[in-house]
C-alpha positions as CSV (number, residue, x, y, z in Angstrom):
1,X,0.0,0.0,0.0
2,X,1.3,3.4,-0.9
3,X,1.0,6.4,1.4
4,X,-1.5,7.9,-1.0
5,X,-3.6,4.8,-0.9
6,X,-3.5,4.7,2.9
7,X,-4.5,8.4,3.2
8,X,-7.3,8.2,0.7
9,X,-8.7,4.9,2.0
10,X,-8.7,6.1,5.6
11,X,-10.2,9.5,4.8
12,X,-13.0,7.9,2.7
13,X,-13.7,5.1,5.1
14,X,-13.7,7.2,8.2
15,X,-15.9,9.8,6.5
16,X,-18.5,7.1,5.7
17,X,-18.3,5.8,9.3
18,X,-19.0,9.2,10.8
19,X,-21.6,10.1,8.2
20,X,-23.6,7.0,9.2
21,X,-22.9,7.4,12.9
22,X,-23.5,11.1,13.4
23,X,-26.3,10.7,10.9
24,X,-28.2,8.1,13.0
25,X,-27.6,10.3,16.2
26,X,-29.1,13.3,14.3
27,X,-32.0,11.1,13.1
28,X,-32.9,10.0,16.6
29,X,-32.2,13.3,18.3
30,X,-33.5,16.2,16.2
31,X,-37.0,17.5,15.9
32,X,-38.7,17.0,12.5
33,X,-36.8,13.7,11.8
34,X,-38.8,10.7,10.9
35,X,-36.6,8.6,13.2
36,X,-36.9,10.9,16.2
37,X,-36.9,9.1,19.6
38,X,-36.3,5.7,18.0
39,X,-33.8,4.9,20.7
40,X,-30.4,3.5,21.7
41,X,-30.7,0.2,19.7
42,X,-31.2,2.2,16.5
43,X,-28.1,4.3,17.3
44,X,-25.9,1.2,18.0
45,X,-27.0,-0.5,14.7
46,X,-26.4,2.8,12.8
47,X,-22.9,2.9,14.1
48,X,-22.3,-0.7,13.3
49,X,-23.5,-0.3,9.8
50,X,-21.2,2.7,9.5
51,X,-18.2,0.5,10.4
52,X,-19.4,-2.1,7.9
53,X,-19.7,0.4,5.0
54,X,-16.6,2.4,5.9
55,X,-14.3,-0.6,6.5
56,X,-15.4,-2.5,3.4
57,X,-14.8,0.6,1.3
58,X,-11.4,1.4,2.8
59,X,-10.0,-2.1,3.1
60,X,-8.6,-2.5,-0.5
61,X,-6.7,0.8,-0.1
62,X,-5.6,1.1,3.5
63,X,-6.8,-2.0,5.3
64,X,-9.7,-0.1,6.8
65,X,-8.5,0.8,10.3
66,X,-10.7,3.9,10.6
67,X,-9.7,4.2,14.3
68,X,-6.4,5.4,15.9
69,X,-6.9,2.8,18.6
70,X,-7.0,0.0,16.0
71,X,-3.9,1.5,14.3
72,X,-2.0,1.6,17.7
73,X,-3.1,-2.0,18.4
74,X,-1.9,-3.2,15.0
75,X,1.4,-1.3,15.5
76,X,2.0,-3.0,18.9
77,X,1.3,-6.4,17.3
78,X,3.5,-5.9,14.3
79,X,6.1,-3.6,15.6
80,X,5.7,-1.3,12.6
81,X,5.1,2.3,13.7
82,X,6.2,4.2,10.7
83,X,2.8,4.7,9.1
84,X,0.9,5.4,12.4
85,X,1.0,9.2,12.0
86,X,-0.3,8.9,8.4
87,X,-3.2,6.7,9.4
88,X,-4.2,8.9,12.3
89,X,-4.0,12.1,10.2
90,X,-6.2,10.5,7.6
91,X,-8.7,9.3,10.2
92,X,-9.0,12.7,11.7
93,X,-9.5,14.3,8.3
94,X,-12.1,11.7,7.4
95,X,-13.9,12.2,10.7
96,X,-14.2,16.0,10.1
97,X,-15.5,15.4,6.5
98,X,-18.1,12.8,7.7
99,X,-19.3,15.2,10.4
100,X,-19.8,18.0,7.9
101,X,-21.7,15.7,5.6
102,X,-24.0,14.6,8.4
103,X,-24.6,18.2,9.2
104,X,-25.5,18.9,5.6
105,X,-27.9,16.0,5.4
106,X,-29.8,17.3,8.5
107,X,-29.2,21.0,7.8
108,X,-33.0,21.9,7.8
109,X,-33.5,20.0,11.1
110,X,-30.5,21.8,12.7
111,X,-31.9,25.2,11.5
112,X,-35.3,24.3,13.1
113,X,-33.6,23.6,16.4
114,X,-34.7,26.9,18.0
115,X,-37.1,28.5,20.3
116,X,-38.5,26.8,23.4
117,X,-37.7,23.4,21.9
118,X,-34.1,24.1,21.2
119,X,-31.7,21.4,22.5
120,X,-28.0,20.9,22.8
121,X,-26.5,19.2,19.8
122,X,-23.1,18.0,20.9
123,X,-24.3,14.4,21.5
124,X,-25.0,14.1,17.7
125,X,-21.4,14.7,17.0
126,X,-19.4,13.5,20.0
127,X,-19.8,11.5,23.2
128,X,-21.3,12.9,26.4
129,X,-21.2,10.8,29.7
130,X,-24.4,10.1,31.5
131,X,-22.5,10.6,34.9
132,X,-19.5,12.8,34.8
133,X,-16.8,10.9,36.7
134,X,-13.5,11.3,34.9
135,X,-11.8,8.2,36.3
136,X,-14.9,6.0,35.8
137,X,-15.4,7.4,32.3
138,X,-11.8,6.8,31.4
139,X,-11.9,3.2,32.7
140,X,-15.1,2.6,30.7
141,X,-13.4,3.8,27.5
142,X,-10.3,1.8,28.1
143,X,-12.2,-1.4,28.8
144,X,-14.6,-1.0,25.9
145,X,-11.8,-0.2,23.4
146,X,-9.8,-3.2,24.5
147,X,-12.9,-5.2,23.9
148,X,-13.0,-3.9,20.4
149,X,-9.3,-4.0,19.3
150,X,-8.4,-7.4,20.8
151,X,-11.1,-9.2,18.7
152,X,-10.1,-7.2,15.7
153,X,-6.5,-8.4,16.0
154,X,-7.8,-12.0,16.5
155,X,-10.0,-11.7,13.4
156,X,-7.0,-10.9,11.3
157,X,-5.1,-13.9,12.6
158,X,-8.1,-16.3,12.3
159,X,-8.2,-16.8,8.6
160,X,-10.3,-20.0,9.0
161,X,-13.4,-18.0,9.8
162,X,-13.4,-16.2,6.5
163,X,-15.2,-16.8,3.2
164,X,-12.4,-15.4,1.0
165,X,-10.4,-12.3,0.5
166,X,-11.8,-8.8,0.2
167,X,-12.2,-7.8,-3.4
168,X,-9.0,-6.3,-4.7
169,X,-6.9,-8.7,-2.8
170,X,-6.2,-6.4,0.2
171,X,-7.6,-8.1,3.2
172,X,-5.8,-5.7,5.5
173,X,-6.1,-6.3,9.2
174,X,-9.3,-8.4,8.9
175,X,-8.0,-11.5,7.2
176,X,-11.2,-12.0,5.2
177,X,-14.3,-10.2,4.0
178,X,-16.6,-11.8,6.6
179,X,-14.4,-10.5,9.4
180,X,-15.5,-6.9,8.6
181,X,-19.1,-8.0,9.1
182,X,-18.1,-9.5,12.4
183,X,-16.3,-6.3,13.5
184,X,-19.4,-4.3,12.6
185,X,-21.6,-6.6,14.8
186,X,-18.9,-6.4,17.5
187,X,-19.4,-2.6,17.5
188,X,-23.1,-3.0,17.9
189,X,-22.5,-5.4,20.8
190,X,-20.2,-3.0,22.5
191,X,-22.7,-0.2,22.1
192,X,-25.5,-2.4,23.6
193,X,-23.4,-3.8,26.5
194,X,-20.9,-1.1,27.3
195,X,-22.1,2.1,25.7
196,X,-24.5,3.2,28.4
197,X,-22.0,5.1,30.7
198,X,-20.1,7.3,28.1
199,X,-21.7,6.7,24.7
200,X,-18.8,4.4,23.7
201,X,-16.3,6.6,21.7
202,X,-13.9,3.6,21.4
203,X,-12.2,5.7,18.7
204,X,-10.4,9.0,19.3
205,X,-11.0,10.2,15.7
206,X,-14.7,9.4,16.0
207,X,-15.0,11.8,18.9
208,X,-12.4,14.5,18.4
209,X,-13.0,15.2,14.7
210,X,-16.7,15.6,15.0
211,X,-16.3,17.6,18.3
212,X,-14.0,20.1,16.4
213,X,-16.6,20.2,13.6
214,X,-19.4,20.9,16.2
215,X,-17.4,23.8,17.6
216,X,-16.8,25.4,14.2
217,X,-20.1,24.8,12.4
218,X,-22.8,27.5,12.5
219,X,-25.4,25.4,14.3
220,X,-28.2,27.4,15.9
221,X,-28.4,26.9,19.7
222,X,-25.8,24.2,19.6
223,X,-24.7,24.5,23.2
224,X,-21.2,23.7,24.5
225,X,-18.6,21.5,22.8
226,X,-17.5,20.4,26.3
227,X,-13.7,20.6,25.8
228,X,-13.1,19.7,29.5
229,X,-14.3,16.2,28.8
230,X,-12.7,15.9,25.3
231,X,-9.5,14.3,26.5
232,X,-11.2,11.1,27.9
233,X,-12.5,9.7,24.6
234,X,-9.1,10.3,23.1
235,X,-6.8,9.0,25.9
236,X,-9.1,6.1,26.9
237,X,-9.3,4.5,23.5
238,X,-5.6,4.9,22.8
239,X,-4.8,3.2,26.1
240,X,-7.3,0.5,25.3
241,X,-5.7,-0.1,21.8
242,X,-2.3,-0.2,23.4
243,X,-3.4,-2.7,26.0
244,X,-5.2,-4.9,23.4
245,X,-2.0,-5.1,21.4
246,X,0.1,-6.0,24.4
247,X,-2.4,-8.7,25.5
248,X,-2.6,-10.1,22.0
249,X,1.2,-10.3,21.7
250,X,1.4,-12.1,25.1
251,X,-1.4,-14.5,24.5
252,X,-1.3,-15.4,20.8
């Protein structure tokens, strides 16, 4: 894979991930949306399908990491750190692009977020904890991200579960096409089981890129971007990815 392929693949794949993810949050949250108040299960499946679409799209170009925590876990496993900054830069860029696209899709609904019914919009773009306890929130993100990255590394090693290579011949970290489907279902499962306390960032780019976008975009009555909390969904997933890589190296 060339540097251009890696950058393009991660930008496109992460943009699709955030478009679907922020899109489903907007659909469930905003007034005048046909999916309003459809609930947490809908949100978790929307994010899972975002992973499915983004990773399948990016895999032939970049391997489809879409997540700095995954990139760190892979680097710990392989010992190859040289391309880590490129992956992370592309993921952050794609996350911003995806957040802007989601805002454009729901532009009319954002504009209608005014008057007595106006509501904060940060939760559409980034994570907001239900109970603000920094240590507990950090531990939640570390555990949840370890629960993501460790199986991802195992899927890449477990070629026997696949149904063949991803089209284009670049199976990337997943080992086979079916493994991307398994990762998307894993993301749904993490959301259902572990997402309640913090909204399960499990991906620094997924939270920080859209949070920056939320701060910059001209969204009426958008409320705070909550920068005091912003370090937790960055540090927690990175630590989780690092731990997953260390555990995988020790156990497999």
